[in-house]
C-alpha angles and dihedrals in degrees: 000000000000113000121212113260091232139014137172096237129018111201115197114200131043102210121115093289096049092044092048089050090051091051092048094046090051089051088056092047094247117155109230146152124221120200126189124183095212118086092235146349121306119297091197125073093228107157113023111170113093106191128219092257092052089049090053089054091048089048089057088052092051093248104106098101094044091052091048090054089053094050139073119279115267089244088069096056095109134114122233128204122188143121090261138348090274098046106138090207096058125145120219121192134180130230123300095276135041117247093245090054100046108020094094098052098077141018089215114055117192126258144185111267118159113241093239090058093043093050091051091055093047094045093052091050094044091052092047091053097041109027113196091008099088106075124184120187086039125113142186112243101178143330144198128202141198135168091287098054146280130309108206130188110217129187129206100220093201096059102017090236115153128203139174115234127189117218130179089216135016121206120193111213090153102120139248093321090049116182088197094054091048092047091051091051095239115152128215125219132199143069124307134197097039087151139351123215142181110214111208118195111201145158121233136148097255099134095097092041093060098032093113094043105033110168142160094239131023111203114196118219125206126329086024119082129217120338149257127255119204117231095175101345088238120065105341121075149154123221115199107208116192113232133207103213090198093059111017120086093217096185093052093044094049090054096048104085092176091057091044091053089052090052089053093049093048093049093046092048090233111116094183097046114136105233128185111189111213105179144325139224130191120213141170130219113233135167107211137149129195114243089228136013094206137043108179105290095000125086133181131217138175119000090351086068102032135011108205125192110249093236097111103022095246103121102088091034092054087052093051087051089053090055092050092050094046101042098067092043093053088047092052093047095046090047091052095239092111136043121243089251087075087075090061088066089064090072093037090058105033106036096062089048092052090049091056093045090053091050093048091048091050090051089052091052090056097045107119094204096046127252140255127239111246103209093182101044094105091053087073096061113139120190131207116191142107087278088069122061111209134168105266089227093058110106115239117255124217112261089253133023111211091171094054090225096148121090122203119008121245131176113338097025128102111269107257125250117246119177112240130205128195096020109120110237092001125097096158139036085245089066089062091066123091143163093300130061111280124218103204120191143144087221102059096156092056091052098044095100092050089052094045092053093051094043091050088058089059097250117150104254140143125194112219120186112211119208105205137129109279093233090054092050091050092047092052101041104023094232132094122267090258088070136083138211125217109217123196123227089260091059098254121127111248101180141350139189130195094219137017107274118240090231108076091211098057094100090045091054090048091054092050090053093048093047095044092237128134116259117266108258117241 
């Protein structure tokens, strides 16, 4: 294929994070090019848990229902523990919160959707939004950068054709062995080799076997080894077999389908099970964090920025959150409505969160009695940066709140979900948010002049009146119904005020601070 000579953003990597970033950039109207070295999307399920926060992001992109159709039914989101798949003394637990506790926090609960199915949905949508700008079988060979942008050498792997492309910004979404991170000279820190596994994808008639214990994951207890992951809880499965790299000949084992089928039968506890091995993948559990998320014109997202142990299911979801945080900031900078310093807030906000996710996942891996998947953990993200205006006397929160100790949100937190009725196309306050900043208030008339002043300065802003009981508004946002909250395009509150300011330019000045731009002269 022929690559464009220049683009605003070059995205390297077409996994779920890169594809989500492409979809989000298209939604913001940002010209970009995505290149992926593989000929197509993943053929292996890999990550499967799509958290509530990721589903909210996909909802905003118009993809929630399509992803739900590709995933397991909600009734299968349980976690099994037993010595085999037929252990009569098995234990089956639900997600990390009871429905009555968590059902009201989000309009988009998480689900199990295999990564190969999720990538296919994202790739179709990315190609629809940016025809001819999502290129598989295309790889980055090298790049240089200066204060004007990045010069990247790309190769079409089908033809061998090479071409230089200029990009204003380069984003590495190319995984743990990131070419972009290496080229930018960014180091990673943290332990490696916490576990080694052979992932065996196979087909077997197990649907009736697990009918009374259907789950998303089947953890095997001693003397069992590893565990099973449901692809459809019927015929399609993954068996995760733990490896000892000092003793196992991984290459020989991966090529011996007869031996692999025996491993599956032994683990399942079904010696006569008919097993058809389809493919295998080896992988290693690491816990690593990039020392920096940005080096001048180069940024990192997903596994290129953080490698998270799978014990918790937060790796891919943290990466999708990276894409959501970064997309609107790149859009604002490339449109000229924000200063480049806004991109520094990407690391300020996302790196501490990844650090905490890594620590929580490591703790899960060491939990003797097992652990529970917290589908809503990432809903509690709280940011501190110059893109969030907080009262200096407000104590800092941890990036995430596993204990759910905090009440109403406030600047830096995700805008809360409130069910709506009577609003066409909107069943949640989250549906009122778009690609601009949103000024949300029950007192729209009182805030009109603030909005008009900011809009006249050309800043991206939408005024949304919210019809809700005043007590409900106050309970959610912690301010009276005379107030307003300014919500960023990624759904996090940037600023709030309890009453309309007397100075009509207060909101305008707040936006300039958030966007790292100089105030408009009067």
